[in-house]
C-alpha positions in Angstrom: 23.4 2.4 13.8 21.0 3.4 11.1 17.5 4.5 12.1 14.5 2.8 10.5 12.4 5.2 8.4 8.7 4.8 7.9 7.7 5.3 4.3 4.1 5.6 3.1 2.5 4.0 0.1 -0.3 6.3 -1.0 -3.2 6.2 -3.4 -2.7 8.1 -6.6 -6.4 8.5 -7.4 -9.9 8.1 -6.0 -10.6 4.4 -6.1 -12.2 1.4 -4.3 -9.9 -1.0 -2.4 -10.5 -4.5 -4.0 -7.9 -6.4 -2.0 -4.9 -6.0 0.3 -2.0 -8.3 -0.4 0.1 -7.7 2.8 -0.2 -7.7 6.5 1.8 -6.0 9.3 5.1 -7.8 9.7 5.3 -9.0 6.1 8.5 -8.4 4.2 8.1 -6.7 0.9 10.5 -6.2 -2.1 10.6 -3.3 -4.5 7.9 -3.9 -7.1 5.6 -6.0 -4.9 1.9 -5.3 -5.1 0.6 -4.3 -1.7 -3.0 -3.2 -2.6 -5.3 -3.7 -5.6 -7.5 -0.7 -6.4 -10.4 -0.4 -8.8 -11.4 2.8 -10.5 -13.7 3.1 -13.5 -13.8 -0.7 -13.9 -10.1 -0.9 -14.2 -7.9 -2.8 -11.7 -4.9 -0.8 -10.5 -2.1 -2.6 -8.6 -0.3 -0.4 -6.1 3.4 -1.3 -6.0 5.9 -0.6 -3.2 9.0 1.2 -4.6 11.4 -0.1 -1.9 12.2 -3.1 0.2 11.2 -3.2 3.8 8.7 -4.6 6.4 5.1 -3.7 6.5 4.4 -1.6 9.7 0.7 -0.9 9.2 -2.1 -1.5 6.7 -4.5 1.6 6.7 -7.2 0.2 4.4 -9.4 -2.8 4.0 -11.3 -4.3 1.0 -14.4 -2.2 0.3 -12.9 1.1 1.5 -13.0 4.1 -0.8 -9.7 6.0 -0.9 -8.9 9.6 -2.0 -5.8 10.7 -3.9 -3.0 11.0 -1.3 -4.6 8.7 1.3 -2.0 6.4 3.0 -2.6 2.8 2.1 0.4 1.0 3.8 3.3 2.1 6.0 6.6 0.3 5.4 9.7 0.4 7.6 12.7 0.8 5.3 
């Protein structure tokens, strides 16, 4: 039996969280947008690179994130 692995989707830069597109329990496919960030007046969609189920959302709209901060945890 394969063990589920938790993968983290992280911020690649300092930014403001504009919106969160997923909730715990949601299924995601590779390429889905999970969070929309804003930095320097540009919208930056954060995409998940693999399919799985959202385990936890670590941010909310209005939060400021730093490079490397975990945004979403996904069970693969």
